[in-house]
Structures are given as structure tokens and as C-alpha cells.
N, C-alpha and C positions, 0 to 999 in steps of 0.2 A: 655160435651163430646167433643165439637168442640175444646175447649181450650187444652184438653189433646192430641187430635190428632195433633194439631199444635205443641205442645211441642215435641211429638215423631218425627214429620217431621223435626223440627229444630235440634233435637238431631242427627238424621240420617244425615242431611246436614252437621253438624259440624264434624261428624265422617268422612264423605266423603272427606272433605278438608284435613284431615290428613292421608288419606289412599292412598296407591298406587293402589288400586283396583277401577277402575271407575264404575264397575257394582254393587257396594255396597254389597259384601258378608259380612255379619255381623258375622256369626259364622258357623262353619262347624263341622259335625260329621265325622271324618276321617274314621270311621269304615264302614259307609255305603255311604259315598260320598255326603250326604245331606248338602247343604249350604242354609242358610237363608238370605233373602234379606229384604230391607226396607218394602215391602208390607206384608211380614210375620208378622212383628212387628206392622204394622198398624192393622192387624187382632187381635193381642193381645190387642193393645190399645183400640180397639172398645169394648172389654169385661171388661175393668177396670173402676173403678170409676173416677169421675172428679178430685179427690185429689191424685190419683196415679201418680207416676213419672217413666219414663223410660229413662235410660242413656246408651249411647254407648261410646266406646273409642274415646276420642277427644271432647266429648260433655261436657258442663259445668256440674259439679257435679259428673262425673264418677269417677275421681281419689279419691275424698274425700270419696265417698260411698264405694269404693272397697279396700281401703288401710287397711292392717292388722297390728296388733301390732308386729308380728314376720314375717320376710320375708324369713325365712328358709322353703323351700318346701311349699310355699304358693299356694293356688289354683289359677287357671287362669280362669277369667270370661270374656265373650264377651259382656254381656249386664247386666245391673243392673235394677231390678224392685223394686221400693219402694212402696209397697201397701199402699193405703189410707184407706182401709177397710179390715176386716177379709176375706170377700168373694174374694177380689183381690188375696189373697194368693192361694186360691183354684183354681181360674181361671188361675193363672200363672203356677201352677203345672200341670193342665190339658193341657195347651199349651205346656209345656216342654215335657210331655209324648207324645203328638200328633206328635211333631217334633223330637222325640227321642233324646232329649237334657238332659244332667245332670243338676241338680240344687243343690244349697247349700244355707242354711239360714245363714244370718249374723244378730246378735243382740248384737254386742259389739266388735267382731273380735279379742278377746284376746286368743282364742284357738290356740295353737302352735304345734299341732301334725303333724308329718311329713306325716301321712296318708292323710292329706288334699291336699298334692301335687299331689295325684293321679287324682284330677280333673284338666284335661288339657284344658277344654273348657266348656262353658255352661252358665247358668243363675244364677246370685246371687239374692236371695230374701232378701232384706234388710228391717228389721222390724222396723226401727227407727220411722216411723210415727204412729205405733201402741203402743202408750206410755201413754195411759190413766190410771188413778189411781182413783178409786172411792170406798169410804168406805160405806158399807151397812148401812141402817137406824138403824139396831140393834147393830151396832158397833162391831160385832163379826167376820165379814169377809170383804174382799175388793176384787173388781174385778180389775185386773191389765192387761194391754196390753202386748202382747208378746215381745215388744221391749223396755219396760220401764227399765230405768237404776236404779241400786241399790241406788244411791244417791237420785234420784228423789223420789223413793218409801219411803226411810227412812225419807226424809224431809217432804213429804206430810203427811205421817202418824203421824209424830211428831207434826205437826201443829194441828192435830185433836186429840191429846192426845193418840195416838195409836203407836204401833210398832209391828214388826214381825221379824222372822229370815230372813236375807238376806245374800248374800255373803259380805265379809268384804271390798273388793275393790270397790271404788265408781264408777269406770268407766266401770264396767261390768254390764250386764243386770241382772235382778232378775232371769230370766228363764234359762240363759246359765248355770250357776253353778247348779241351782236347778235340772235340768234334769240329772245331774250326782250325785245327792245327795245334795250337797251344804252345806259347813261348814259356820258358822257364829258366831258372838259374843254372841248371845242369845241361842245357842244350848244347853247349860247346863240346861236351863229351859224348852225349848220347843222341842228340837230335831233338825234335819236337816231342811234345806229350803224345801225339798220335803216332809217332814213330815207334813207340814202345808197345803198341797194341799187339796182342797175340791172338785173342779171340774175344767174342762178345755175344751176349744174348740180346737180341733186338726185337722189339715188337714193331711190326710193319703196319702200314696204313690200313690193312684189312683186319688187324687184330691178331694176326698169327704170330706166334713166338718162334724165332729162328736163332740157331747158333751159327754164327758165321766166322770165317777166318780168311786167310789169304787165298783160299781156293774159290771164294765167292766173287762174282763180278761186282757185288755191292761193296766189297772191302775197300776198293779204291776210293769210292765216293765218301765212305764214312770217315775217312782220314782227311778232313778239310772242309767238307760240305755236309757233314753228318746230320746237322739239324734238319735237313730237307728230306730225310729218308726213313727215319724211325726213332723209336725211343729205346735207348740202351739201358737195360735194367741191371746188367752186371757186365764187368769187363775183366778179362785176364790180361795183365800187363807185365812187361819185363821189370825186374828189380835188380839192384846191384849192391855189392858190398860197399860200405862207406869207405871212400878213398881218403878223404881228408876230414877230420873232425874239427880242425881249427879253421876259422874264417875271420877275416878282419875287414874293417871298413874305415874310410876316412870321409867325413862329411865336411865339405867346404862351402861356406856361404859367401857369396859375392854380391856387390851392388850391381845394378843393371848396366852401368857404364862399362863394365868389364866383359860384356857379353861376347863381343867379337874375339877378344883375347882368350877367353875361356874355351870357346869352341875351336879356335885355331889350335890350342894346346891339345884338346881332345882328339883332333884329327892326327896331329903329329906324334903324340906320345901314347895314345891308347888305341885308337882305331887302326892306325898304321896301314892304310890302304886295304883294310879288310883282314889284317893279320893279328888282330887283338888276341892275345894268348887265351887258351881255353879256360884258364882259371881266373881271368880278370873280366870285370863287368863295369861299365860306366852308365850311370843313370843321372838324370837331373830333373828338377821341377822348377818352374817359375811360379812364384806364389807370393801373396802378401804376408809379410811378417813385420808388423809395426815396431817390434822391439829391435829388429835389426836395421830397418829402414822405414821410417814412418811415412815416406812420401811415395815410394815406388815398390813394385814387387822385387824380391831378391831372387838370385839364382842359387838353388840348393843343389850342389853337385856332389854325387857319391862316387867314390872309387872303391870297388869291392874286390877282394882277392881271397882265394881259397888256399889252404895249406900253410898259412902264416898267422902270426899273432899281431903283426904290424904290417900295413901295406908297404910294399917296396918303395923306397924314396925315388927310384927311377920313374915311378908313375906319379908320385905326389909333388915332388920338388918343382916341376914346371908350373904347377898351379899355385904353390906357395909364392913363387916369384912374381905372379900376377898381382898379389896383394889381396887375399881374401879378408873379409870382415872377421871370420873365425875359421878354425880348422880343428875338428874334433875326431881323434882316432878312437876306435873301439875294437875289442876283441871278443870272440865268442864262438858259437857253432853255427852250422847251417840253419838250425831252427830259430836263430835270432834275426835272420835276414829280413823277414817281413816287418818285424818291429823296428828295425833300424831304418827302413825305407818308408815307414808310415802306412803300411798296408796290412797290419795285423788286425785280428778280429775286433780289437778295442780301438782301432784308429778311426778318425773321422770318415775316410772314404768307405769304410765297411758298414756305416750306420744307415739305416733306412729312415731318413728324417723328413720325408715328404717334399723333397726337392726335385727339381728337374735337373738331369745330368747328361745332356747330350755330349757326345764325343765326335771328333772329326779326324780320324786317323789317316796317316800317310806313311808308307815305307820310303826310306832313303838309303842311299849307298854311303853317303858321307855328310858331314855338317858343312853347310855353306855359311861361313861367318857373317857375310854381308846380309844374307837373307835372315839369319838368326837375329841380327841387330834390327833389321826392319820389322820383323815379326814382333820382337820384344817391345819396340816403341809403340806399336799398335795395341798389343796386349796390355801394356802398362796404362795407356790412356783409357782403355776400356774397363779396367778392373780396379784402379786405384781408388782410395778414399771411400766415399759412401756409395759407390756404384752398386747397382743391383747384382752385378757379377763379381763382387769383390771376394767371393770364396772360390773363384775359379782357379784352376792350375793348368799349366802347359807341361806335358810329360814327354820326356825323351828317354827311350830305353835302348841301351847299347849292349846287348848280350854278346858273348862269344858265339861264333857261328860255325866253327869247324864241323861239329857233329851234324848240323843242319845241312851244310853244303855237301857233306860226304854222301848223302842219300840222293838218288836220282830224282830230279824234278818230275819225271813221268810216273813215279811210283805211287802218287797220291793226288787227291784233288787239291791239296794245298799247293799253290802255284809259285810262291815267292821265296824260294830258297836262296836266292842270290843277294837278298837285302841284308844290310848290316845294322840298320837303325829303324826304330819304330817311334814315330812322333804323333802326338795327339793332344790338341787342346780339349780340355774338359770344362765346359761352360756351365757352372753351377749357379742356380738361382731359385728363389721362391716363385712358384707359379702365380701369375697375375694377368692372365689373358693372352690372346693371340699376338698382340703387338710385341710383348717382351719375348715371346717365343720366336717371332720373326727376327728380332734384333740379335738374339742369341745365335740363331742359325747363320745370320749374316756375318757375325763376328767369327764364328768357327770356320765358316767357309773361306772367309778372307785370309785368315791365318794359314789354313791349309794351302790355299792358292799361292801364297807367297813362297812357301817351301817347294811346292810343285814346280812353279815357274823357274825357280833357281836350279832345279834338278836337271833341266834340259830335256826332260822326257815329254813325249807327246801325250801319254796317258799317265794317270796316277794310280798307285796300287795301295789298297787299303786292307787292314787287318779286320776280318769279318767279326771277330769278337768285340771290337771297339766301334763297329760301324755306326754311322748316324742313321742310316735307313734310306737315303736317297742315292746311294752309290749304285752303279750298274753291276750286272753280273760279271762283266769283264773286269771291272775294278776290284771286285771281291774274290773272284775265282780264276782270274787269268784270262788274257785276251786271245790266246791261241785258239784257232777254230776247232782243233781236235779236242781241246778241253771242253769247250762249250757244247760240242756235239755229243761227247761222251756223257756229260752231265745230263743233257736233255734226254738222251736215250735211256739212261738209268731212271730218270724221273718218270718217264712214260711207262717204264716197265714196273716200277715198284710203287709209284704213287700217282697214277694217272689222274685221279680226282683232285690232287693238290691238297690233301689233308694237312701236310706239313709245309705250309706256305706263309707263316707269319714271321718267321725269323730268317731274314736275308734270303728270300726265296730265289731259287735258280730258274724258276719259270713263273 
């Protein structure tokens, strides 16, 4: 405990050297005039474990711990607590409540919702040290820490001959996407990431630690709207024996004038009216690649198949017939998928480079080739050449859906089990004031509107983990009245003061 207290004192001293305030006001709640000083955080330090860390602005580790992937409307924090134990999370929440301070959990920091910017001061609870991964003796479950990254989970389980559904991107946590449902490569077999939950330890808004499972009324909400109800410090999840060690991909690059033909073929030979085989996935990006086309964005189309060393020609030949600029087959294992699709820890989308990264997601049942063409033309005009948005991409994720569809829509707060496609423009740019923010939002909304209008639906449905921040609760959590009523009732029961209201709030 002495070591921890000295670390806190050192952190406060480092902060003081960079602060204009000689009296060490660390953070203030401007609504009630409360300011916290070094001795307040000594109080917190005395309640934390020896392995906990506390950082203040100017102290070593603060910047790295508080930096987010998107700097658009990012939350502002005055102190970072990195718990060493699950109980440290509970103690930090109790401290924040006692001092009337907001708090926000970080476990990957890739959420880019503009609603996060409503946190203008407070405590960051960074779960990076809660990263344990332990497979049960019976090989049917694993206990995973709340801050464990998807890459670490995938690799640890693979080493033990196991796997489970995780998010596809290596640099996000397992639990971040899971609390919003969580799409993954294996969902055609097993369902969403949240469908694998067995039990969890969760710190509620009052700072109490609770172990919950399917017998709790809160269980339903944690599987799809969990960001609103608590901090999951550890999770027990289902794991499975590896079924296929071989995986293959074919990466096809097309010029933009092939857009309608490419997505006609995707509908006819891959999606097949929602019957895309469990072991087949289609993904695509629209992005600038001057080596392939110096004038316009290209279409990078991936066809992925499990259990083979070469993707079946029945899936690839229709695309060869369209005339791609290139076609690159690769073989490997499940652990290669993130690298193949450009979302490995070393890939550009995983880097925290000081950029604004708003997304504008929409779920679709099928590709509308005419709408794809219209959206492509607008996207190309906006991002080509020296545009401020020339690093942007348009993402289309077409997973197998049998495992997702097989689970009752009423079983969880995740509402969109009938969807076959997830589309999202990702408008990337260097921050340069409110005008470029406005233009980025206008572009993203325009692209999403084109796809929504072509879908024929009255409302659009958005994936909460990609949300921009201006979506309604109906668009994120389902428009059925019973869903909204159940969410509101649970919110009033478990978080009546709205402590968890920065990330896609339900109220």
C-alpha cells in the first residue's frame, strides 16, 4: 500500500509542475463548486489494491491511458484510475459517487459516439489491467477479465484448442462490442458475442459488486444495452473446440464503375436471400488506393471461407467474370482474419493518431445495387484527391447469420437479429474546427440516408457499437414499445441517477 501511495503522491507532484494552480485542484464539479485536491485522491489510493495505478494530467502514463481512437467530441477526464483488481472498480465508483464526480469506463477506447463529449470532467476507469483469460477445466467456458483485448482472447483460446465469438477487430476489447451485442466471424455458428455470456461480475451505479446470470432481470439488458447499466469486471463465456483450422480468403479489387455489378453478384452468389452459408463471409471497403486507381476510390471485396485452403470457385468465379483489377487468394488460420481484412493491431484503423473518426451505421437486409452506385458516386466525389476526407472508408460487413437468427429476438436487448448486412461510412479527418465537423457529419448522414431510402423501411436500424451519437433509442435498441418500456424500467431500477449515460444512453 505504501508503494501505491507514493505513486499517487508522485503523480500529483508531476501534475503540479505543469499546472498553473499552486493549490493542486485536480478536478472540479462546476455544478456544485466542489474541487478535489491531492488529499482527496490519497483517500482513494488508500482503498485501492497495491497493483492499482492513479494518473493525473502531466503525470507519467496519463496521456497514454486517456487517449482515444477518435478525438471528435471526446470525453474530458481529470484523473485516470487503472484498477488492479475487480474490487478496485467498485471502490472507484463509490469514491466518484461520494465526491459527486462523473466516471467513464475505458477498455479499448474505440467508441466514437458524440454523446461521450457530454462528459466534461471526471474519472476514467481504465480496465487494461483486468486482462486475465482462463479456460475452465471442463473446456466449456472461460473466465475473461473486463479489459481483455479481442486479440489476446483469440490467441489464448487458440493455443488451448478453443475459440469463441469475439469482435473482428483485434484492438478492441472482448466486452466493449459484446455489451452492444457484438458481431464476429463465428456468429453464423454460435450467435453474437453476447449470446455466449454465462455469468458476469458487474459493478452497478451505486458501487456494489454483483455476480449476475440468466436468473437476474438485468441479464436481458446487459446483452445489447450493457453500457447503460454497469461496469463488467469479469465475464464467464462459452468456448468451443476449434472446428476448422483452415481458413481462406480471396481479395478482389475493382474500379468504382463496377459497383453495381459487384453488389448484384454479392446478392446472387453470396447472400442468397439471407441463406449465405455459415462458413462464408463477404466484406468490402470503399477506399482510396492510388496504386490501383489514382483518380477514384476502389472497391476492396473480400470473400472468406472456413475449412478450406482455397475459396470455392462457386463464390469467386462470378466476381472474376466482372473483371477485377486484381484477385489475391490467401490461406491460413482463423488468427489471420484480422490481418487479411486490415483490422489487426498493427493496421491503420487500430492506431490512435489524433484523428476524428465518426461512423454512420445502418443495418440492411440486402444490397441495393442502384443505391450502392449512387452512394459510391457521392463518396468518391467527397474523398478523392486532396480532400480532407481522403482517408475515409465505407465499410460493408456481411457475416453469416444462422447462429444469430436461431436465438429469439426477445431474449436480449439486442434487437436486430433479422439483419444480414452492416454498412457504415467512416469519415476520417484531421480536426480543424466546427465547420469540417459539420461537413463530415453531413456526408456521413447523406450516405446513410441513401441506403436507408433504398431499403424501403420507415425507420433505420443502427449498430450501437458504431453509432455516431445522434441516433434515437429506437434506432439503436429497437422500436417495439415493449423493448423501450423494459429498458426504461431497468434503467430506473438500476441506474436512476443516470451515472451510465455517456455511451448511447437509453434515457
